[in-house]
N, C-alpha and C positions, 0 to 999 in steps of 0.2 A: 895744881891739877891739871891747867892746861898744858903744860910741857909733858906731864906724864901721858895725856891721852894722845898727843901728838906722836911720843916715841912709840906707844903701842900701835897707833895707825901704820907708822913706818915699819915696824917688825911683820905685822900682817901683810902689808904689801910685798915686802921681800919674800915672805914665805910663799905667797900666791905665785910671784914670779918664777921662783925655784921650782915649784911644782909643775908649772907650765912648761919650763925648759925641760925638766926631766922627761914629761910626757913625749915632748916632740923628740928628744933623743931616742927612746925608746922605740917611737914608731917608725923612725928612719933606720934604727938598728935592727928591727925585727924583719925577718924574710917575707916577702909578698907569698900569700896563699894562693895556690892554683889548683885546678882540678885534676885529679889523678889521669883521667881519660878526657881527651878532648875530641869530640863529635866532628868529624870532616863533613860528611854528607849522608843522606839517605834518599835513594831515588827508586823508581819502580818502573817495570817495563810495561810499555803501553798494550793493553789488551783489548783495546777497542776494534772491533772487526770493521775495517773500512775507515779507520781513523787513528788518531795519535794520541788518544787520551786514556787514562787509567779509570777504569769502571769498578766500582766497590761491588762486592759479593761475587767477583769472579777471579779464578786463579790468575795469578800474575807473579812476578818475581821481584823481592825487595833486596836491595843492595845498600848495605850499612856499613860505613867506615869509621874507624876512630884511631887516634893516634895516643899511645901510652906515654905519659910525661916522664921527665928525668927522675930518678930515684924512685920509680914505682914498678910494681909488676901486677900483672892481673891473672888471676887464677880461674875465674869463671864470669860470665856476662848472662845477663837475663834482659831480654828485648820484650816490650810490653806494646800492645796496639790500644787503641780505644775500643769501647765497649761494642760488640758486635762484629769486630775483627777476629780473625782466626788463623791460628798456625796448625791447627789440626790437619794430619795428612801431609804436611809439607816436608821438604827435603833441603836441610841446611848444607852449606858447604864453607869452610872456613880457610881463609889464606892468611898467613903471617909473613910479612916482609921486613926484614933487616936491611935498610937502605934498598938496594935493588936485588939482594939475595933473597930467596924463598926458604922459609925454615919449615921443617917438618913437624908440625904441631897438628895433633888430632883433637877431636873434640867429641864428648858424649853428649847427644843433644836430647832434649825432653820437652816435648810440645803439650802444653795444657791450655787449650782455648785460646785466649788473647796474649798468652806469655810463651816464650821459648827460651830455655835455659841451656847454656853451653858451657860443660866443664871441660877445661882444656888438659891435655895430657901433660904438658909442662908450662909454667907461667910464660905469659907474652911479657918480654921485658921492656925496659925503659927505651923509648925512641922508636919501637916498632910499631909498623902499621897493621892494624886489624881489619880485615875485611871479611862481613860475614853475607853470603848470598843465600836467600831463602826462596825457594821455588815452591809452587803451587800453594801459596799463602793467600789470603783474602783480607782485603780492607773492608770496612764497614760499609754496608749497601747503601746507607743515606749519603754517602759522600761527604765532601767538604775538605777543608785543610787538615790533613792527618799528620801528626807527629809522633815519632816512634820515642818512647821512653824505656825505662828499665833501671837496674842496678848492676854494680859489678863488685866482684870481690877483689879488692885491691890490698895486698900485703896482709892478707888474712882478715880484713875487715870489709864490711859491705858498705858502699857508697852509692848514692844516687847517681844516675847518669843525667847529664842534661837534655832537654828534649832535642830532637834532631830537627833539621830545617823541614818546613811544612812541605808535603807532598800533596799536589792537588789532584783529587779523587772525585771522578764523576758519579752521580747518583744513578743506581741501578733501576731502568725505567721498564715498563712493560715491553717496550720494544726489544730491549737487550734481553729480557726474560725469554722472547721469542726466539732471539738468536741462540741463547744457551740450549733451548729445547731442541733447535735444529741441530745444534752441534752434536747432541747425544743420538741423533736418529741414524740407524744403520743405513737407511735408503739414502740420506743425504751423503754419507761418507762414500757409498757406491757411485752416486751420482757424480760427486766432485772428482772421484777417481779417474773419470774419463777427461782427457786432456782438454777437449773443446768444450763440454759442458762447464767444467770447472773453471774455464777461462772466461766465458761469456755468459753463463747462467748459474753462477754460484748463488745458491738460495740465501745463505747468510748475508752475503754481501748485496744481493737484490734487495733484502728487507731493510737493511740499514741505508741503502742508498736513496730509498723512497723518502726517507726522513732527511736526509742531508741534502738531496736536490730541490725539496719543496720551495724553500725560499727563492732559488733561482727561477722555478717555473711560475711563481707569482710575478717576479720581474719581467719576465717574458710574455705573460699574459698583460701586464700593465702597460707594456710598450706597444704592443699591437693594438690594444683596445683604445689606448689614448691617441694613437697616430691615425687609425683609420677614419674617424670622422672629418679630420683634417685632410686626408687624402681624398675623401668624397668632394669635399667642398673644392678643393683645387682641380679635381677631375672635371666636374661640372663647369667651373670657370673655363678651363682650357678647351673643354668640348664646344662651348659656345664660341669661343674665340676662334676655333678653328673652322666653324661654320659662318663666321662674320663675313659682311660684305666687303669689308675693307682689307685691302691686300696685306698692309703692314701688320694689323692685328693677326691675321691668318699664319704670316710668316714667323711671328714670335711664338705662336701656339705650336707650328710645326717643328721649329727649331727646337723648342723644350721638349716635346714629346718624343721626338726622333732621337736626340740625345740621350735622354734617361732610358728610353727602351733599347737602345744600340749599345750601351756600354754596361758591363757587369756591376752588380749592386756592391760587390766586394771593392772594386776600384772607387765606386762613390763613397762608401764608407770610409776609405783611406784618405781621400781628398779631403772629406769633412773633418775627420779626427786629427790628421795630422797637417792640413793645410791652413785651416781656420786659426790655430795657435800662431803660426807664423806671421800672421797679419794682425795680431793682437786680439783676436777674438778667442775668449776662453769661456767654454760652455760646460756645464756638468754632463758626464758621459751619458747618464739615462736620458736627460733632456735632448741631448744630441742624436742619441738614438732615435728617439721618437721623430725628431725632424728628418732624419735621412730615410726612415720607413716611410713616412707620409708623403715625401717628395718623390719617392722612387714609385710608390704605389699610385700616386696622381696621375701619372704619365700613362699607366695602363688603364685606369679607370677613365680616362679622358677618352680614350679610342673606344671603350665600351660604351659610356654614354652616347658618344657620337653615333655609333653604329644603331644604338637603340632609338635614338630620336630619328634617325633617317630611315628606320624600318617601319615608322607608323605610316599608314596609307595617307594620302594627298585628302582623301574624302574626309577624314577626320578634321583637316584645317578648314575644309569648306563647310562642313556641318557645324563647327564652331562659329564661323563667320555668319552662318545663316541665322545663327540663334542671336546674333547682335554682340559677339565677343570680339574684343580687340586682340592684336598678336600677343600681347603680355598675358592676358587672361586664357588665351588659347593654350599657350605654352604651359603656364601654371596649373590650369584646372583639367586640362584634356591631354595634352601630349605627355608631359612628365610622369602622370600616374600611370599611364600605359607603358611609358619606358621603363618605369621602375618594376614594373611587372615582368617585361620581358628580359631584362638584365638581371634580375635578382639571382638566378643560378650562377651567372658569370661572376657577378661580383662576389658571390659566396665562395666560389672557387679561387677568386683572386685573394679575399681574406685569409684562406688556408695557406696559399702560397706565401703570403706576407707574414703569417704566423710562423710558419717553418723557417724563412729567411732571417729571423731575429737571430738565428744561430750564428750568423756570420759576424754578429756584433761581438762574439766571443774572442775574435781576433784581435781587436782593439782595447780590451780589458774591461769590456762591460760585464757586470756579474750576473749573467742571466743563466739558462738552465745548462748550456753546453760548457760554460765556463765552469760551473761546478761541477758537471761531469768531468771535465779534462783534470781539474785540481784533485780529484776522489782518485781517478784512475793513476794518476801520478803517485800518490800516496800508497794505494794498494797493489799496484802493478798487475791490475786486473781489468779486464774489458767491461765487466758486468755493469759499472755505473752508467755506460753509454746505452746499454740495453734498458736500464731504468729511465734514462731520459727519452728514449725513443718511445716508451710506454707512456710517459707523461705527453708527449707530443701526440699520440693516437687518442688519448681520452678526450682531446678537443677535435681532431681532424676527423675521426670515424663518424661521430654523430653529424658533424656539419655535412659530411659527404653524403650522409643517408638524408638528410633534409634537402639537400640539393637534388638528389635524385628524385624524392617525392615531388619536389616543386616542377621539376621538368616534365615528370609524368602528368601531373595536374595540367600544366600548360599545354602539353601535346593533346590532352583530351578535349580541352576547350578550343584550341584552333582547329579541331577535326569536328567540333559541333557536338561532341558528347559530353560535354559539361552542363551544369544547370542552365536553363534557359532564364533570360532575365524577365522579370515581372513586367505585365502591362502597365502602361501609364495610368495614374489615379485620376480619377475624375475631378474636375475642379467644382469646387463648392458654388452652387447657384447654377450650374450649366446643364443642361439636359443632353443625355447621350443620344448621338444620332444613330438612326437605323442604318447599319451598314449595307442593307440590301438596296436601299433607295439612293445611295451615293456611288457614282462610277469613281472606282479605285483609281487614284494618279500614280502611275508607276515610278516617276521623278520623285514625287512626294513621299511616296512609301520607302524609296531608297534612303532619302534623305532623313526620313523619321528613323529609320532603322540605324543609320550611323549615330544619330542624336541619343537614341536609347542605349547604344553600346557606351557612348561616352559619359552619358548624364543619368542614366536609369529612367526614373519616374519623373525628372524635372521636364517641363514642358514651357517653351519660350516661343515668342512670335517669330516665325522664320522671315527671311527676306525675299520678296517675290524675284528680285532680280537673279539670285542663285538658282531658283526653279528655271527661269528663263534661259540662262547659261546651260543648264543640265539638260533642258529638252532640246536645245540646239545641238549639243554634243550627240545625244540619242538620235536625233534625226539626220545628222551627218554621217553617223555611223554606215547605215545601210548603202548610202551612196558611195562612200570610200570603199565597201567591200565589193560593190558591183563594178566599180572602175578597176580593182585589182583583179576580178575574175576576167 
């Protein structure tokens, strides 16, 4: 029994081995299956006004290429788009190449929504390159990665085509819908027919430029808004240094201010962006742009602040001293508030200048407003993106210019005495008001009090008698000096 079982096991093992060997031989001997048509590529012509993208729902041109494999022939091809795509109203053109030789093959086209059927006048032979160009077709409006599929009639039988390489399609947005509406307007066509208007003020490109330039505008605003507070602090520092008593400190401030004001900002940008990396200092372009703008503006602000501080009358210092203030308190509480009021229009004008000067950063690759405009102009071959950039600048500068004008008018009225009069000093609690008729007015005290009211409003502090005495002495000496001059 044992020998019989062993013999049966050996027979089964031999049978299994023989079957496996036969299957392997059949696999090697059988020819490899291949698709009858090999899809080479599928591309679409950009239809984005002012860009290089393919937008869904807008007429474009599809180019589809395939190669017929050996031993096959193609009688018809049907191309199919995803849902919401359309071949309706399209115009196909078929090209068949045998090597480098073009074959005269005609095609009867039939478009039906998402499908396009091409029946060839003669079969496309093995090894031939089949190219189908379809104009005025539309991809799905929702966009995405679109693949062209379909079927082919090969040797009398219908086979499925492999999906084409994906085509990146941009979704159709309300902005693009507006551009499409403009394309259909007769007045827009008449406007663009003028060479100057079409080159500088093309409506369709102006609309798309606003959307494309918006990120660059934000970068431009961020640079100047971040840089200017630092510029103000540096400007105040060097303004005080220039008014300092020590000669060395003044010399440092004068050198800093004169060099930065005396050289072009363009040169300073180049030195910072190309010079610092040579000494091993590598900083992000946007951060370096903030530094350059802050340093350059600080030199101009230093002179503005210095002139504003020196324009404050000396009587303000004397009034503050008479109220018991030390020099630091005088500067912080009396001089600087009045200085800010006087220099505010000039500082605002300098901010406008700095905002416009950020355009120079485009020369060193900072992706701000002008850099976006330059790239878009290169793509479109039209100057309209620069006009859109100018409008973005005006959105900020025109309101600021209006504000500066209003502030200057208000200051002019105040200086001429037409502004609101300061309120009288409040009575201190527990102190009776003196009768003005029984007290002889002191002109010097009145003058000092007037200066105090301008600086502090209703605050009443104890004056120093020494200041009154000095003021009386100057007033008494004035008539004698006038008599001697006469």
